[in-house]
C-alpha positions as CSV (number, residue, x, y, z in Angstrom):
1,X,-122.1,-50.7,16.7
2,X,-122.6,-54.5,15.0
3,X,-119.8,-56.3,12.6
4,X,-121.9,-55.5,9.8
5,X,-121.3,-51.4,10.1
6,X,-117.8,-52.1,11.3
7,X,-117.4,-54.1,8.2
8,X,-119.1,-51.4,6.1
9,X,-117.2,-49.1,7.7
10,X,-113.6,-50.3,7.4
11,X,-114.3,-50.9,3.2
12,X,-115.1,-46.8,3.2
13,X,-111.4,-46.4,5.4
14,X,-109.8,-48.2,2.8
15,X,-111.4,-46.8,0.0
16,X,-110.5,-43.5,1.1
17,X,-106.6,-44.7,1.4
18,X,-106.6,-45.9,-1.6
19,X,-107.8,-42.6,-3.0
20,X,-105.3,-40.9,-0.6
21,X,-102.2,-43.0,-1.9
22,X,-103.1,-42.5,-5.7
23,X,-102.8,-38.7,-4.7
24,X,-99.6,-39.1,-3.0
25,X,-98.4,-40.6,-6.5
26,X,-99.6,-38.1,-8.4
27,X,-97.8,-35.6,-5.7
28,X,-95.0,-37.1,-6.1
29,X,-94.9,-37.2,-9.8
30,X,-95.7,-33.4,-10.1
31,X,-93.4,-32.4,-7.4
32,X,-90.7,-34.5,-9.3
33,X,-91.3,-33.0,-12.2
34,X,-91.2,-29.6,-11.2
35,X,-87.9,-30.1,-9.3
36,X,-86.8,-31.8,-12.5
37,X,-87.3,-29.4,-14.8
38,X,-86.4,-26.2,-12.4
39,X,-83.2,-27.9,-12.2
40,X,-83.0,-28.3,-16.1
41,X,-84.5,-24.9,-16.8
42,X,-81.8,-23.4,-14.4
43,X,-78.9,-25.3,-16.2
44,X,-80.1,-23.7,-19.6
45,X,-79.6,-20.4,-17.6
46,X,-76.2,-20.5,-17.7
47,X,-76.0,-21.3,-21.2
48,X,-78.2,-18.7,-22.9
49,X,-77.5,-20.2,-26.2
50,X,-78.7,-23.3,-26.0
51,X,-82.0,-21.6,-24.0
52,X,-82.7,-19.3,-27.1
53,X,-82.7,-23.1,-29.3
54,X,-84.7,-24.9,-26.6
55,X,-87.3,-21.5,-27.2
56,X,-87.2,-21.5,-30.5
57,X,-88.1,-25.4,-30.6
58,X,-90.7,-25.8,-27.8
59,X,-92.1,-22.2,-27.4
60,X,-91.9,-19.6,-24.7
61,X,-93.4,-21.8,-22.3
62,X,-90.6,-24.4,-22.3
63,X,-91.6,-25.7,-18.5
64,X,-94.7,-27.7,-20.0
65,X,-92.8,-30.9,-21.4
66,X,-95.2,-33.6,-21.8
67,X,-92.3,-35.8,-23.1
68,X,-90.7,-35.5,-19.5
69,X,-93.4,-35.6,-17.5
70,X,-94.2,-38.5,-18.9
71,X,-90.5,-40.6,-18.3
72,X,-90.9,-38.7,-14.7
73,X,-94.3,-40.6,-14.2
74,X,-92.6,-43.9,-15.8
75,X,-89.9,-43.9,-13.6
76,X,-92.2,-43.2,-10.5
77,X,-94.5,-46.2,-11.3
78,X,-91.5,-48.2,-12.0
79,X,-90.2,-47.5,-8.4
80,X,-93.1,-47.6,-6.7
81,X,-94.6,-50.4,-8.6
82,X,-91.2,-52.5,-7.9
83,X,-91.1,-51.9,-4.0
84,X,-94.7,-52.9,-3.7
85,X,-93.8,-56.3,-5.7
86,X,-90.5,-56.9,-4.1
87,X,-92.9,-56.5,-0.6
88,X,-95.9,-58.4,-1.8
89,X,-93.1,-61.6,-2.8
90,X,-91.1,-60.8,0.4
91,X,-94.2,-61.9,2.4
92,X,-96.0,-64.2,-0.1
93,X,-94.3,-67.3,2.4
94,X,-97.5,-65.9,5.0
95,X,-97.4,-64.8,8.4
96,X,-94.2,-66.2,9.5
97,X,-91.7,-64.1,7.6
98,X,-93.5,-60.8,8.8
99,X,-93.1,-62.4,12.4
100,X,-89.6,-63.5,12.2
101,X,-88.9,-59.8,9.8
102,X,-90.5,-58.1,13.3
103,X,-88.2,-59.9,16.0
104,X,-90.2,-62.3,17.2
105,X,-89.5,-65.9,18.5
106,X,-92.1,-69.0,17.6
107,X,-93.7,-70.3,21.1
108,X,-92.9,-74.2,21.7
109,X,-95.8,-76.3,22.8
110,X,-93.7,-78.3,25.5
111,X,-92.6,-74.3,26.6
112,X,-92.1,-73.9,30.4
113,X,-93.1,-70.1,31.0
114,X,-95.8,-69.8,32.3
115,X,-96.9,-66.5,30.4
116,X,-96.3,-68.5,27.2
117,X,-98.3,-71.4,28.1
118,X,-101.2,-69.1,28.8
119,X,-100.6,-67.6,25.7
120,X,-100.7,-70.5,23.8
121,X,-103.6,-71.9,25.7
122,X,-105.9,-68.5,24.3
123,X,-104.9,-68.6,20.9
124,X,-105.9,-72.3,20.8
125,X,-109.0,-72.2,21.9
126,X,-110.0,-69.7,20.0
127,X,-108.7,-71.4,17.5
128,X,-110.9,-74.5,18.2
129,X,-113.7,-72.3,18.9
130,X,-114.1,-70.4,16.0
131,X,-113.2,-74.4,14.1
132,X,-109.8,-73.2,12.4
133,X,-105.7,-75.0,12.9
134,X,-104.6,-73.7,15.1
135,X,-101.5,-71.0,14.4
136,X,-98.1,-70.6,15.1
137,X,-97.4,-68.1,17.7
138,X,-94.4,-65.6,17.9
139,X,-93.4,-63.5,21.2
140,X,-92.3,-60.0,20.1
141,X,-89.7,-59.8,23.4
142,X,-88.7,-55.9,22.5
143,X,-91.6,-54.9,20.8
144,X,-93.6,-52.1,22.4
145,X,-95.7,-50.4,20.3
146,X,-98.3,-53.2,19.8
147,X,-99.6,-56.3,21.6
148,X,-100.9,-58.4,19.4
149,X,-101.2,-59.2,15.6
150,X,-102.5,-62.0,13.6
151,X,-101.1,-62.3,10.1
152,X,-101.4,-64.5,6.5
153,X,-103.3,-64.4,3.4
154,X,-105.3,-68.4,4.5
155,X,-105.4,-69.6,7.8
156,X,-103.1,-72.7,6.9
157,X,-100.5,-69.8,6.8
158,X,-101.5,-67.8,9.0
159,X,-99.7,-66.8,12.3
160,X,-100.4,-64.8,15.7
161,X,-97.9,-62.3,17.3
162,X,-98.0,-61.4,20.6
163,X,-95.6,-58.7,23.1
């Protein structure tokens, strides 16, 4: 598989992830609405006079309340959007905040450790070969899940993390 095929495949997968996210948010809205209406109508079962008034006002199909659905949808969008904005603001400083939040420690150029020196040399050679600035390198000593990552919005704020 060449680079362009891989890039097209990655774009298709990203599109699929976006659709799955939309479906997940819609499911969250529907589930929250059903839960709220079940609790609301269950509470009205005990207060039958209020239930009768509600049926007279909205008809016998009281489970469908667009006003409550709209409120639930708004609340879910606020929570999901607020969480996204919070994380975006948290990571707006580039790759370094991410590397630090994952427990990384910055490797210094004057490191005496042979393994750290080798990592720094490899990163420097790759940066020079690609014509990009040499990014800071962070070592994640306790990480077991991944072996390396690159993070940052632009080449100027990019970092490399290794285990």
